[in-house]
N, C-alpha and C positions, 0 to 999 in steps of 0.2 A: 118689413115680409124682403127674403128671400125667396129662390125661386124652388126651395124645394120644402119650403112653409114651417122652416125655423127663424127665429129671432137672434141677430145676434146675442145677445147677455144668453140662449137659453145653449149656443154652439158653446160660449165661453166655457158656460156650468158644467157642459157635458163633458170638455177637454179638461177641466179641472179634475173631476172624478177619473176620468183616465188617468188621469195621470195621479192623481192618490195611489189607485191601484198597483199604478206597475210600481210605485216610489214606497207600497208598502211588501209588492212581491222582490225588491231588490232586497229590503231587508230583511229580509226571511232566507234568502243567500246565503245574504256577505253574515248571518248570527248561520247558516246550515255550515259555512267555507270556517266561521271561526272552533267551531265545535269536533271539524272533521280536522282539525290543528292538533286540537288539541286529543284527542285521540290517537291521531299513528305521533304525536311526540309523545305517549305515553307507552304506545309499541316499540317506539322508538329502544325509548330506556332500558324497556324489556325485554326484546334485543342483545342489549350494551351486553346487560349484564350474564343473560344465557351465554355471548362468548365469551367473558369470563370464568365462569362459570366448565365449560368446553376446553380450555386451555386449562384449569386444573386436570382436570381429568386425563387431557394427554400427559398433559405432566405423572402424575403419580402411573398411567397406563404404561410409561417408557420407563419410567425405576422398575415397574414392576415385571416386565415381560424382558425387557432388556438382558436381567440376567438369565432365562429361562432362553435366549437365546443361543447364548452361551455355553448349556451345559447340552442343546437340540446337535449342535454347533453350525457354523459360519454354512460351512459347504452343503449339508441339508436342506438347512434356506436353501442357496441359490440354487438347487436343484429342482427345489419348490416351486422360488418361483419359476422358472426356468419352463418347465413343465405344465407351469398354468400356461402361463401365455401362450404357449406352441396353443 
């Protein structure tokens, strides 16, 4: 028996129980990180799809509004931009 009243087998048993708890917590954290990585991967796919859609709308918008700029006149557009910048 040692000074604090615990024998070596009791100390080893306690240490083993603490080690088991730590290992369980580590496995929980590891699985949480795997889930987080999957979640972020799904959003990365969504963001890539949104970029493609945005480029499509930019192209369509350019085809629609470019002729309108020709109707208004480039001078008018430059005057408006200059006025807005002031």
